[in-house]
gemmi code that builds the backbone of each chain (N, CA, C; Angstrom):
import gemmi

chains = {
    "A": [
        ("MET", (95.726, 82.118, 85.863), (94.492, 82.904, 85.760), (93.913, 83.136, 87.139)),
        ("PHE", (93.304, 84.269, 87.308), (92.629, 84.606, 88.553), (91.154, 84.851, 88.271)),
        ("ARG", (90.372, 84.538, 89.234), (88.973, 84.913, 89.186), (88.733, 85.812, 90.380)),
        ("VAL", (88.239, 86.994, 90.172), (88.034, 87.957, 91.248), (86.544, 88.128, 91.477)),
        ("VAL", (86.132, 87.989, 92.711), (84.723, 88.128, 93.062), (84.598, 89.228, 94.098)),
        ("PHE", (83.729, 90.163, 93.863), (83.527, 91.271, 94.796), (82.102, 91.196, 95.301)),
        ("ASP", (81.949, 91.015, 96.590), (80.623, 90.908, 97.186), (80.317, 92.143, 98.008)),
        ("ARG", (79.051, 92.487, 98.055), (78.625, 93.564, 98.936), (77.303, 93.125, 99.550)),
        ("ASP", (77.309, 92.984, 100.833), (76.135, 92.453, 101.519), (75.707, 91.127, 100.933)),
        ("GLY", (76.684, 90.336, 100.569), (76.383, 89.018, 100.061), (75.955, 88.972, 98.607)),
        ("ARG", (75.899, 90.108, 97.970), (75.460, 90.139, 96.580), (76.660, 90.401, 95.681)),
        ("ASN", (76.765, 89.655, 94.630), (77.855, 89.862, 93.698), (77.681, 91.181, 92.970)),
        ("VAL", (78.680, 92.035, 93.085), (78.653, 93.259, 92.291), (79.275, 92.992, 90.934)),
        ("PHE", (80.395, 92.327, 90.930), (80.915, 91.842, 89.667), (81.850, 90.663, 89.871)),
        ("ASP", (82.131, 89.997, 88.814), (82.813, 88.715, 88.854), (83.648, 88.631, 87.586)),
        ("MET", (84.952, 88.454, 87.743), (85.829, 88.594, 86.583), (86.813, 87.453, 86.493)),
        ("ASN", (87.220, 87.181, 85.310), (88.290, 86.231, 85.074), (89.475, 86.954, 84.462)),
        ("VAL", (90.619, 86.795, 85.052), (91.833, 87.399, 84.528), (92.538, 86.366, 83.667)),
        ("GLY", (93.059, 86.834, 82.562), (93.784, 85.925, 81.695), (92.910, 85.344, 80.605)),
        ("GLU", (91.608, 85.493, 80.751), (90.701, 85.089, 79.696), (90.111, 86.343, 79.076)),
        ("THR", (89.918, 86.342, 77.822), (89.319, 87.491, 77.167), (88.074, 87.057, 76.410)),
        ("ASP", (87.073, 87.877, 76.489), (85.845, 87.634, 75.746), (85.242, 88.991, 75.471)),
        ("ILE", (85.328, 89.425, 74.245), (84.905, 90.788, 73.937), (83.396, 90.948, 74.030)),
        ("ASN", (82.677, 89.856, 74.187), (81.222, 89.947, 74.264), (80.709, 89.995, 75.701)),
        ("GLN", (81.630, 89.929, 76.652), (81.195, 89.935, 78.040), (81.924, 91.031, 78.809)),
        ("GLY", (81.395, 91.369, 79.973), (81.989, 92.443, 80.759), (82.160, 92.046, 82.195)),
        ("ILE", (82.497, 93.038, 83.018), (82.752, 92.778, 84.421), (81.532, 92.143, 85.092)),
        ("SER", (80.352, 92.623, 84.755), (79.158, 92.132, 85.440), (78.746, 90.749, 84.973)),
        ("ASP", (79.341, 90.263, 83.894), (78.943, 88.947, 83.418), (80.162, 88.064, 83.158)),
        ("LEU", (81.033, 88.055, 84.131), (82.048, 87.006, 84.323), (83.369, 87.152, 83.591)),
        ("ALA", (83.559, 88.081, 82.702), (84.836, 88.096, 82.001), (85.259, 89.509, 81.626)),
        ("PHE", (86.495, 89.624, 81.233), (87.041, 90.892, 80.781), (86.844, 91.078, 79.296)),
        ("GLU", (86.803, 92.324, 78.902), (86.975, 92.614, 77.493), (88.456, 92.503, 77.171)),
        ("ALA", (88.745, 92.361, 75.894), (90.142, 92.224, 75.487), (90.939, 93.474, 75.809)),
        ("THR", (90.259, 94.623, 75.910), (90.975, 95.867, 76.174), (91.217, 96.096, 77.658)),
        ("GLU", (90.681, 95.248, 78.506), (90.819, 95.455, 79.944), (91.940, 94.595, 80.523)),
        ("THR", (92.528, 95.116, 81.579), (93.590, 94.380, 82.258), (93.351, 94.427, 83.757)),
        ("ALA", (93.518, 93.317, 84.408), (93.438, 93.276, 85.866), (94.838, 93.306, 86.442)),
        ("VAL", (95.006, 94.048, 87.522), (96.283, 94.057, 88.224), (96.035, 93.703, 89.677)),
        ("ILE", (96.856, 92.849, 90.216), (96.785, 92.462, 91.614), (98.207, 92.507, 92.157)),
        ("TYR", (98.479, 93.496, 93.020), (99.808, 93.664, 93.609), (99.717, 93.405, 95.111)),
        ("ASP", (100.736, 92.757, 95.647), (100.698, 92.460, 97.083), (101.619, 93.361, 97.900)),
        ("GLY", (102.240, 94.351, 97.270), (103.079, 95.293, 98.004), (104.468, 94.790, 98.321)),
        ("SER", (104.869, 93.694, 97.691), (106.224, 93.183, 97.936), (107.228, 93.754, 96.940)),
        ("GLU", (106.754, 94.136, 95.761), (107.612, 94.745, 94.749), (106.861, 95.883, 94.084)),
        ("GLN", (107.622, 96.801, 93.508), (106.994, 97.946, 92.866), (106.618, 97.596, 91.430)),
        ("TYR", (105.330, 97.719, 91.142), (104.822, 97.528, 89.788), (103.882, 98.674, 89.470)),
        ("SER", (103.746, 98.946, 88.169), (102.774, 99.939, 87.723), (102.124, 99.447, 86.439)),
        ("PHE", (100.854, 99.724, 86.310), (100.175, 99.506, 85.034), (99.156, 100.607, 84.859)),
        ("SER", (99.187, 101.249, 83.717), (98.266, 102.347, 83.434), (98.289, 103.300, 84.628)),
        ("GLY", (97.174, 103.589, 85.262), (97.170, 104.555, 86.359), (97.278, 103.945, 87.731)),
        ("VAL", (97.599, 102.672, 87.802), (97.616, 102.003, 89.104), (99.017, 101.495, 89.401)),
        ("ALA", (99.556, 101.918, 90.540), (100.904, 101.509, 90.937), (100.874, 100.947, 92.343)),
        ("ALA", (101.782, 100.032, 92.603), (102.005, 99.575, 93.970), (102.937, 100.571, 94.639)),
        ("CYS", (102.454, 101.257, 95.667), (103.230, 102.294, 96.349), (103.501, 101.933, 97.806)),
        ("VAL", (102.499, 101.395, 98.484), (102.602, 101.114, 99.916), (103.063, 99.671, 100.092)),
        ("ALA", (104.092, 99.485, 100.903), (104.647, 98.148, 101.109), (103.671, 97.263, 101.887)),
        ("ASP", (103.628, 96.027, 101.495), (102.863, 94.996, 102.213), (101.364, 95.277, 102.286)),
        ("ARG", (100.855, 96.016, 101.342), (99.409, 96.239, 101.254), (98.967, 95.873, 99.848)),
        ("ASN", (97.807, 95.275, 99.736), (97.322, 94.821, 98.436), (96.695, 95.960, 97.641)),
        ("THR", (96.897, 95.888, 96.345), (96.294, 96.828, 95.407), (95.657, 96.023, 94.282)),
        ("TYR", (94.404, 96.351, 93.954), (93.695, 95.638, 92.890), (93.115, 96.661, 91.926)),
        ("ALA", (93.049, 96.291, 90.672), (92.383, 97.176, 89.711), (92.023, 96.418, 88.450)),
        ("VAL", (91.015, 96.926, 87.792), (90.725, 96.541, 86.412), (90.586, 97.837, 85.644)),
        ("THR", (91.409, 97.993, 84.647), (91.376, 99.214, 83.862), (91.820, 98.869, 82.458)),
        ("LYS", (91.726, 99.823, 81.578), (92.124, 99.513, 80.209), (93.529, 99.997, 79.947)),
    ],
    "B": [
        ("MET", (76.812, 97.093, 107.756), (77.093, 96.601, 106.415), (78.365, 95.761, 106.441)),
        ("ARG", (78.351, 94.689, 105.693), (79.495, 93.796, 105.663), (79.753, 93.437, 104.214)),
        ("SER", (80.997, 93.402, 103.855), (81.317, 93.074, 102.470), (82.635, 92.321, 102.437)),
        ("SER", (82.938, 91.754, 101.297), (84.160, 90.968, 101.198), (84.713, 91.031, 99.795)),
        ("PHE", (85.984, 90.765, 99.719), (86.699, 90.738, 98.448), (87.471, 89.445, 98.440)),
        ("ARG", (87.215, 88.618, 97.470), (87.852, 87.310, 97.436), (88.540, 87.102, 96.097)),
        ("ILE", (89.675, 86.427, 96.126), (90.419, 86.152, 94.899), (90.559, 84.641, 94.770)),
        ("PHE", (90.176, 84.154, 93.596), (90.221, 82.724, 93.351), (91.189, 82.419, 92.224)),
        ("GLU", (91.844, 81.290, 92.342), (92.591, 80.776, 91.209), (91.579, 80.247, 90.215)),
        ("GLY", (91.736, 80.666, 88.948), (90.687, 80.437, 87.971), (90.414, 78.977, 87.670)),
        ("LYS", (91.450, 78.205, 87.478), (91.228, 76.832, 87.032), (90.718, 75.942, 88.156)),
        ("SER", (91.365, 76.038, 89.337), (90.993, 75.131, 90.420), (89.829, 75.662, 91.228)),
        ("GLY", (89.602, 76.965, 91.169), (88.571, 77.556, 91.997), (89.005, 77.793, 93.430)),
        ("GLU", (90.277, 77.538, 93.733), (90.787, 77.714, 95.096), (90.878, 79.189, 95.463)),
        ("MET", (90.411, 79.533, 96.651), (90.531, 80.910, 97.106), (91.962, 81.172, 97.540)),
        ("ILE", (92.580, 82.193, 96.964), (93.972, 82.475, 97.288), (94.124, 83.808, 98.001)),
        ("GLY", (93.053, 84.550, 98.165), (93.139, 85.806, 98.890), (91.762, 86.228, 99.337)),
        ("ARG", (91.719, 87.020, 100.406), (90.419, 87.414, 100.930), (90.558, 88.711, 101.712)),
        ("VAL", (89.649, 89.615, 101.490), (89.576, 90.835, 102.288), (88.178, 90.897, 102.866)),
        ("MET", (88.076, 90.933, 104.171), (86.764, 91.054, 104.820), (86.681, 92.416, 105.485)),
        ("ARG", (85.536, 93.021, 105.417), (85.360, 94.318, 106.047), (84.209, 94.235, 107.044)),
        ("THR", (84.502, 94.691, 108.256), (83.484, 94.621, 109.297), (82.774, 95.949, 109.484)),
        ("GLY", (83.280, 96.995, 108.908), (82.620, 98.273, 109.033), (83.063, 99.213, 107.935)),
        ("GLU", (82.192, 100.088, 107.546), (82.525, 101.051, 106.516), (82.271, 102.449, 107.046)),
        ("GLU", (83.167, 103.335, 106.732), (83.020, 104.686, 107.249), (82.186, 105.564, 106.335)),
        ("GLU", (82.267, 105.294, 105.071), (81.614, 106.238, 104.176), (81.348, 105.601, 102.823)),
        ("ILE", (80.234, 105.894, 102.259), (79.947, 105.510, 100.875), (79.608, 106.789, 100.135)),
        ("SER", (80.324, 107.044, 99.079), (80.080, 108.256, 98.310), (79.754, 107.869, 96.886)),
        ("LYS", (78.804, 108.520, 96.314), (78.506, 108.293, 94.903), (78.878, 109.533, 94.115)),
        ("LEU", (79.659, 109.300, 93.091), (80.088, 110.408, 92.252), (79.195, 110.470, 91.021)),
        ("SER", (77.926, 110.551, 91.246), (76.996, 110.533, 90.129), (77.024, 111.880, 89.418)),
        ("PHE", (77.301, 111.834, 88.147), (77.300, 113.031, 87.319), (78.123, 114.142, 87.958)),
        ("SER", (79.295, 113.786, 88.376), (80.111, 114.735, 89.125), (81.372, 115.103, 88.351)),
        ("HIS", (81.224, 115.286, 87.070), (82.384, 115.636, 86.274), (83.080, 116.858, 86.861)),
        ("ASN", (84.374, 116.689, 87.127), (85.215, 117.753, 87.663), (84.878, 118.152, 89.094)),
        ("GLU", (83.990, 117.401, 89.738), (83.707, 117.695, 91.136), (84.635, 116.857, 92.005)),
        ("VAL", (85.352, 117.527, 92.896), (86.271, 116.814, 93.776), (85.538, 116.419, 95.054)),
        ("ILE", (85.584, 115.127, 95.383), (84.964, 114.636, 96.605), (86.071, 114.331, 97.603)),
        ("GLN", (86.015, 114.956, 98.764), (87.033, 114.720, 99.785), (86.547, 113.641, 100.745)),
        ("LEU", (87.304, 112.550, 100.812), (86.916, 111.425, 101.664), (87.448, 111.575, 103.085)),
        ("ARG", (88.590, 112.242, 103.229), (89.059, 112.589, 104.571), (89.995, 113.782, 104.451)),
        ("SER", (90.106, 114.524, 105.561), (90.902, 115.744, 105.554), (92.065, 115.690, 106.525)),
        ("HIS", (92.159, 114.601, 107.278), (93.261, 114.452, 108.228), (93.424, 112.974, 108.539)),
        ("LEU", (94.557, 112.623, 109.090), (94.816, 111.234, 109.442), (93.892, 110.792, 110.573)),
        ("PRO", (93.323, 109.587, 110.482), (92.529, 109.073, 111.592), (93.396, 108.827, 112.822)),
        ("GLN", (92.776, 108.881, 113.982), (93.520, 108.719, 115.234), (93.829, 107.260, 115.552)),
        ("ASP", (93.126, 106.340, 114.914), (93.242, 104.939, 115.331), (94.391, 104.200, 114.654)),
        ("ALA", (95.100, 104.830, 113.740), (96.249, 104.211, 113.079), (95.880, 102.914, 112.359)),
        ("GLY", (94.615, 102.784, 111.963), (94.177, 101.589, 111.233), (94.594, 101.635, 109.778)),
        ("ASN", (94.389, 100.505, 109.117), (94.660, 100.414, 107.685), (93.400, 100.770, 106.908)),
        ("TYR", (93.483, 101.834, 106.159), (92.322, 102.304, 105.412), (92.511, 102.054, 103.918)),
        ("ARG", (91.387, 101.986, 103.242), (91.388, 101.614, 101.836), (90.266, 102.362, 101.136)),
        ("VAL", (90.489, 102.647, 99.867), (89.443, 103.227, 99.026), (89.217, 102.304, 97.849)),
        ("GLU", (87.963, 102.042, 97.582), (87.595, 101.283, 96.398), (86.617, 102.106, 95.572)),
        ("CYS", (86.747, 102.047, 94.283), (85.746, 102.670, 93.426), (85.546, 101.795, 92.203)),
        ("TRP", (84.322, 101.818, 91.691), (84.043, 100.930, 90.571), (82.857, 101.412, 89.752)),
        ("VAL", (82.876, 101.000, 88.519), (81.741, 101.116, 87.604), (81.519, 99.712, 87.049)),
        ("PRO", (80.468, 99.031, 87.469), (80.353, 97.614, 87.127), (79.797, 97.337, 85.747)),
        ("GLU", (79.129, 98.283, 85.148), (78.470, 98.019, 83.863), (79.087, 98.863, 82.760)),
        ("GLU", (79.026, 98.334, 81.551), (79.521, 99.100, 80.415), (78.674, 100.342, 80.200)),
        ("GLY", (79.337, 101.383, 79.674), (78.648, 102.631, 79.388), (79.634, 103.573, 78.740)),
        ("GLY", (79.438, 104.863, 78.950), (80.350, 105.830, 78.371), (81.715, 105.790, 79.022)),
        ("GLU", (82.688, 106.322, 78.299), (84.053, 106.358, 78.812), (84.125, 107.243, 80.062)),
        ("PHE", (84.914, 106.807, 81.028), (85.113, 107.604, 82.222), (86.568, 107.485, 82.654)),
        ("LYS", (86.973, 108.405, 83.498), (88.267, 108.325, 84.175), (88.069, 108.890, 85.571)),
        ("VAL", (88.383, 108.109, 86.585), (88.268, 108.581, 87.959), (89.661, 108.549, 88.587)),
        ("VAL", (89.987, 109.641, 89.268), (91.325, 109.820, 89.830), (91.233, 109.891, 91.350)),
        ("LEU", (92.089, 109.140, 91.990), (92.178, 109.132, 93.455), (93.499, 109.765, 93.863)),
        ("ILE", (93.421, 110.728, 94.776), (94.607, 111.407, 95.300), (94.758, 111.067, 96.782)),
        ("ASP", (95.951, 110.656, 97.158), (96.296, 110.323, 98.545), (97.453, 111.250, 98.934)),
        ("MET", (97.123, 112.341, 99.640), (98.073, 113.460, 99.809), (98.679, 113.515, 101.207)),
        ("PHE", (99.943, 113.903, 101.241), (100.687, 114.004, 102.497), (100.900, 115.474, 102.872)),
        ("SER", (100.696, 115.784, 104.136), (100.951, 117.138, 104.620), (102.357, 117.194, 105.196)),
        ("VAL", (103.326, 117.234, 104.322), (104.722, 117.328, 104.750), (105.403, 118.447, 103.957)),
        ("ALA", (106.366, 119.080, 104.594), (107.093, 120.161, 103.935), (108.239, 119.590, 103.103)),
        ("GLY", (108.463, 120.196, 101.964), (109.565, 119.784, 101.118), (110.857, 120.481, 101.492)),
        ("SER", (111.969, 119.863, 101.145), (113.288, 120.433, 101.414), (114.073, 120.476, 100.106)),
        ("TYR", (114.440, 121.673, 99.705), (115.128, 121.842, 98.421), (116.638, 121.890, 98.612)),
        ("ASP", (117.335, 121.105, 97.818), (118.797, 121.094, 97.803), (119.245, 121.771, 96.505)),
        ("GLY", (119.709, 123.027, 96.636), (120.094, 123.786, 95.448), (121.269, 123.187, 94.698)),
        ("GLY", (122.182, 122.552, 95.423), (123.339, 121.954, 94.763), (122.954, 120.826, 93.837)),
        ("ALA", (122.095, 119.985, 94.320), (121.638, 118.847, 93.507), (120.428, 119.208, 92.658)),
        ("ASP", (119.840, 120.374, 92.936), (118.604, 120.798, 92.264), (117.507, 119.733, 92.416)),
        ("LYS", (117.353, 119.275, 93.645), (116.338, 118.264, 93.949), (115.537, 118.711, 95.168)),
        ("THR", (114.266, 118.296, 95.194), (113.424, 118.511, 96.370), (113.055, 117.160, 96.953)),
        ("THR", (113.139, 117.057, 98.267), (112.767, 115.811, 98.932), (111.649, 116.077, 99.944)),
        ("PHE", (110.749, 115.099, 100.045), (109.695, 115.094, 101.058), (109.852, 113.798, 101.849)),
        ("ASP", (109.950, 113.893, 103.140), (110.117, 112.714, 103.985), (108.743, 112.220, 104.429)),
        ("ILE", (108.345, 111.026, 103.940), (107.029, 110.480, 104.298), (107.168, 109.233, 105.187)),
        ("THR", (108.298, 109.121, 105.859), (108.552, 107.955, 106.709), (107.469, 107.771, 107.767)),
        ("ALA", (106.952, 108.877, 108.277), (105.963, 108.784, 109.356), (104.659, 108.140, 108.911)),
        ("TYR", (104.462, 108.018, 107.624), (103.180, 107.514, 107.104), (103.172, 106.011, 106.852)),
        ("GLY", (104.328, 105.372, 106.969), (104.348, 103.925, 106.739), (105.604, 103.495, 106.016)),
        ("THR", (105.513, 102.345, 105.386), (106.630, 101.829, 104.595), (106.189, 101.767, 103.136)),
        ("PHE", (107.134, 102.045, 102.257), (106.787, 102.235, 100.856), (107.742, 101.462, 99.953)),
        ("LEU", (107.396, 101.409, 98.693), (108.172, 100.648, 97.724), (109.077, 101.587, 96.938)),
        ("THR", (110.349, 101.302, 96.969), (111.315, 102.106, 96.225), (110.972, 102.090, 94.741)),
        ("GLY", (110.986, 103.266, 94.153), (110.660, 103.387, 92.735), (109.211, 103.712, 92.462)),
        ("ALA", (108.374, 103.731, 93.501), (106.956, 104.049, 93.292), (106.811, 105.512, 92.848)),
        ("PRO", (105.858, 105.787, 91.958), (105.681, 107.167, 91.478), (104.948, 108.030, 92.493)),
        ("VAL", (105.419, 109.261, 92.643), (104.762, 110.262, 93.475), (104.628, 111.529, 92.646)),
        ("PHE", (103.708, 112.392, 93.059), (103.388, 113.555, 92.247), (103.266, 114.796, 93.113)),
        ("CYS", (103.408, 115.939, 92.472), (103.105, 117.210, 93.107), (102.763, 118.199, 91.999)),
        ("ILE", (102.174, 119.309, 92.385), (101.858, 120.362, 91.415), (102.819, 121.507, 91.666)),
        ("ASP", (103.618, 121.843, 90.667), (104.653, 122.856, 90.862), (104.059, 124.262, 90.770)),
        ("GLY", (104.903, 125.255, 90.868), (104.460, 126.637, 90.881), (103.794, 127.097, 89.601)),
        ("ASP", (103.968, 126.352, 88.528), (103.332, 126.683, 87.250), (102.074, 125.848, 87.008)),
        ("ASP", (101.554, 125.230, 88.076), (100.365, 124.374, 87.999), (100.557, 123.192, 87.064)),
        ("VAL", (101.775, 122.735, 86.970), (102.091, 121.562, 86.169), (102.345, 120.392, 87.119)),
        ("ILE", (101.765, 119.249, 86.782), (101.990, 118.064, 87.607), (103.402, 117.544, 87.358)),
        ("ALA", (104.178, 117.455, 88.421), (105.533, 116.918, 88.335), (105.549, 115.514, 88.927)),
        ("GLU", (106.309, 114.636, 88.307), (106.403, 113.264, 88.802), (107.759, 113.033, 89.440)),
        ("GLY", (107.731, 112.437, 90.604), (108.952, 112.064, 91.285), (108.938, 110.581, 91.586)),
        ("VAL", (109.823, 110.184, 92.480), (109.957, 108.764, 92.766), (110.305, 108.587, 94.238)),
        ("ILE", (109.895, 107.463, 94.797), (110.240, 107.166, 96.188), (111.607, 106.487, 96.228)),
        ("ASP", (112.431, 106.963, 97.146), (113.725, 106.332, 97.370), (113.869, 106.095, 98.876)),
        ("LYS", (114.711, 105.170, 99.212), (114.934, 104.860, 100.622), (116.337, 105.288, 101.004)),
        ("ASP", (116.425, 106.042, 102.095), (117.713, 106.519, 102.577), (117.838, 106.060, 104.026)),
        ("GLY", (118.595, 104.984, 104.234), (118.614, 104.376, 105.557), (117.234, 103.810, 105.840)),
        ("GLY", (116.639, 104.272, 106.934), (115.279, 103.842, 107.247), (114.221, 104.843, 106.825)),
        ("ASP", (114.626, 105.873, 106.092), (113.690, 106.924, 105.708), (113.194, 106.730, 104.282)),
        ("TYR", (111.916, 107.052, 104.091), (111.327, 106.998, 102.754), (111.160, 108.425, 102.248)),
        ("LEU", (111.836, 108.716, 101.157), (111.865, 110.065, 100.622), (111.223, 110.118, 99.244)),
        ("CYS", (110.421, 111.162, 99.015), (109.903, 111.448, 97.676), (110.870, 112.449, 97.042)),
        ("ILE", (111.418, 112.104, 95.903), (112.461, 112.919, 95.266), (111.915, 113.523, 93.967)),
        ("PHE", (112.056, 114.825, 93.836), (111.635, 115.529, 92.620), (112.790, 116.359, 92.085)),
        ("ASP", (112.818, 116.523, 90.777), (113.766, 117.445, 90.162), (113.313, 118.880, 90.421)),
        ("GLY", (114.273, 119.777, 90.630), (113.973, 121.194, 90.777), (113.411, 121.525, 92.152)),
        ("ASP", (112.971, 122.771, 92.275), (112.442, 123.259, 93.546), (110.918, 123.222, 93.526)),
        ("VAL", (110.361, 122.222, 94.160), (108.902, 122.114, 94.312), (108.566, 122.027, 95.798)),
        ("SER", (109.421, 122.661, 96.600), (109.299, 122.515, 98.059), (108.015, 123.122, 98.609)),
        ("ASP", (107.379, 124.018, 97.866), (106.124, 124.606, 98.343), (104.907, 123.769, 97.958)),
        ("SER", (105.124, 122.648, 97.317), (104.015, 121.840, 96.808), (103.557, 120.814, 97.835)),
        ("ASP", (102.375, 120.268, 97.582), (101.886, 119.112, 98.327), (102.202, 117.867, 97.510)),
        ("VAL", (102.714, 116.864, 98.182), (103.111, 115.637, 97.498), (102.024, 114.583, 97.716)),
        ("TYR", (101.808, 113.752, 96.697), (100.706, 112.787, 96.796), (100.949, 111.573, 95.912)),
        ("PHE", (100.261, 110.490, 96.279), (100.109, 109.357, 95.373), (98.877, 109.618, 94.513)),
        ("MET", (98.939, 109.144, 93.283), (97.791, 109.314, 92.393), (97.512, 107.982, 91.700)),
        ("TYR", (96.256, 107.611, 91.704), (95.816, 106.396, 91.026), (94.630, 106.767, 90.135)),
        ("PHE", (94.505, 106.116, 89.009), (93.281, 106.319, 88.227), (92.896, 105.041, 87.521)),
        ("VAL", (91.607, 104.951, 87.234), (91.070, 103.848, 86.446), (90.186, 104.470, 85.375)),
        ("GLU", (90.228, 103.897, 84.184), (89.470, 104.483, 83.078), (88.972, 103.379, 82.160)),
        ("GLY", (88.031, 103.750, 81.327), (87.469, 102.791, 80.377), (85.963, 102.898, 80.357)),
        ("ASN", (85.301, 101.825, 79.961), (83.843, 101.770, 79.959), (83.293, 101.216, 81.263)),
        ("LYS", (84.127, 100.463, 81.952), (83.801, 99.940, 83.275), (85.114, 99.590, 83.950)),
        ("GLY", (85.092, 99.301, 85.224), (86.332, 98.952, 85.892), (86.257, 99.205, 87.380)),
        ("PHE", (87.355, 98.942, 88.043), (87.401, 99.211, 89.477), (88.847, 99.335, 89.934)),
        ("MET", (89.020, 99.901, 91.126), (90.315, 99.860, 91.787), (90.085, 99.806, 93.287)),
        ("SER", (91.028, 99.166, 93.940), (91.005, 99.026, 95.396), (92.425, 99.261, 95.869)),
        ("VAL", (92.648, 100.413, 96.523), (94.014, 100.789, 96.869), (94.108, 101.179, 98.343)),
        ("PRO", (95.238, 100.901, 98.980), (95.452, 101.364, 100.350), (95.700, 102.866, 100.355)),
        ("VAL", (95.161, 103.546, 101.364), (95.396, 104.992, 101.477), (96.049, 105.265, 102.819)),
        ("VAL", (97.054, 106.133, 102.809), (97.859, 106.361, 104.014), (98.075, 107.839, 104.321)),
        ("GLY", (97.701, 108.719, 103.418), (97.996, 110.132, 103.573), (96.969, 110.868, 104.425)),
        ("ASP", (97.174, 112.187, 104.549), (96.285, 113.013, 105.362), (94.970, 113.315, 104.654)),
        ("VAL", (95.068, 113.626, 103.380), (93.900, 114.091, 102.629), (93.642, 113.131, 101.475)),
        ("ILE", (92.398, 112.648, 101.382), (92.035, 111.706, 100.327), (90.916, 112.335, 99.501)),
        ("THR", (91.123, 112.420, 98.203), (90.081, 112.948, 97.328), (89.902, 112.040, 96.114)),
        ("VAL", (88.705, 112.079, 95.547), (88.428, 111.392, 94.289), (87.714, 112.368, 93.359)),
        ("GLN", (87.928, 112.169, 92.083), (87.329, 113.061, 91.101), (87.116, 112.300, 89.805)),
        ("GLN", (85.938, 112.462, 89.231), (85.697, 111.914, 87.900), (86.139, 112.971, 86.885)),
        ("GLU", (87.294, 112.766, 86.302), (87.856, 113.781, 85.405), (87.256, 113.707, 84.019)),
        ("THR", (86.846, 112.516, 83.621), (86.265, 112.332, 82.295), (84.990, 111.525, 82.440)),
        ("GLY", (83.956, 111.936, 81.718), (82.726, 111.169, 81.698), (81.716, 111.633, 82.718)),
        ("ASP", (80.519, 111.054, 82.634), (79.459, 111.386, 83.573), (78.809, 110.113, 84.101)),
        ("ARG", (79.649, 109.113, 84.347), (79.138, 107.845, 84.853), (78.849, 107.928, 86.350)),
        ("GLU", (77.991, 107.037, 86.808), (77.778, 106.911, 88.243), (78.860, 105.991, 88.789)),
        ("ILE", (79.738, 106.554, 89.596), (80.884, 105.824, 90.139), (80.687, 105.683, 91.641)),
        ("THR", (80.750, 104.476, 92.109), (80.596, 104.243, 93.544), (81.972, 104.184, 94.195)),
        ("VAL", (82.123, 104.914, 95.279), (83.403, 104.970, 95.995), (83.166, 104.582, 97.441)),
        ("ARG", (84.041, 103.767, 97.964), (83.953, 103.401, 99.376), (85.291, 103.647, 100.064)),
        ("TYR", (85.206, 104.265, 101.207), (86.380, 104.510, 102.051), (86.129, 103.786, 103.362)),
        ("PHE", (87.019, 102.913, 103.749), (86.716, 102.083, 104.909), (87.997, 101.611, 105.573)),
        ("GLU", (87.854, 101.163, 106.803), (88.970, 100.559, 107.535), (88.933, 99.055, 107.305)),
        ("GLU", (90.080, 98.511, 106.983), (90.151, 97.085, 106.735), (89.939, 96.309, 108.033)),
        ("GLY", (89.333, 95.148, 107.904), (89.071, 94.314, 109.063), (90.332, 93.659, 109.589)),
        ("ASP", (90.208, 93.061, 110.740), (91.359, 92.427, 111.369), (91.879, 91.235, 110.583)),
        ("ASN", (91.021, 90.615, 109.785), (91.430, 89.407, 109.077), (91.847, 89.691, 107.645)),
        ("VAL", (92.196, 90.938, 107.349), (92.675, 91.262, 106.004), (94.007, 90.583, 105.765)),
    ],
}
model = gemmi.Model(1)
for chain_id, residues in chains.items():
    chain = gemmi.Chain(chain_id)
    for i, (resn, *xyz) in enumerate(residues, 1):
        res = gemmi.Residue()
        res.name, res.seqid = resn, gemmi.SeqId(i, " ")
        for name, pos in zip(("N", "CA", "C"), xyz):
            atom = gemmi.Atom()
            atom.name, atom.element = name, gemmi.Element(name[0])
            atom.pos, atom.b_iso = gemmi.Position(*pos), 0.0
            res.add_atom(atom)
        chain.add_residue(res)
    model.add_chain(chain)
structure = gemmi.Structure()
structure.add_model(model)
structure.setup_entities()
């Protein structure tokens, strides 16, 4: 499981847990909906999910989408 | 402005990844911009830095779909014997074999191709003659909320909210030295 935290000027914009599902919570309150998927690619291999693909080598790609 | 992106292992809480940004070039809001194309850059930067685009909708709301285009200004080469068109994007960096690439053909239909490696060259391969087209990477995120953070390497970067009327925040920035 991953927990992803995105800060902007020190303020949490959203905070997510990957691998856990809670249909009563969302990105802004710590968890994913069951319909959402997080992808984290490091550019070492080609992967695709929904509209997000790893294209550039050795560069990270992150997404949460359904 | 300073911001950061951190990835933690869920159970232990250990930080396993971090992106720090020391400067941002642009913040664009796609508020109520259905079908409006926002151009984040029109040419390659001179500094050869690593640039990235992030966009997100943090709260639940109506359905949306936002599309990011990372386009290359390269000419295609059509091989009539093989009935294939190739675009050489080696000058733009290194890429992953099998990654999807797109172009709009003469009938305004989006065609999908694939990246292949030929020696040290990275080629975008399409069926048929689409040599007059612009080739690009395309990413999208959709749903009630969500985000994406992708590296951008092409000449022209655009974003568009194709579905919905959500307020979508987009950031285009150069990654910091400690990425």
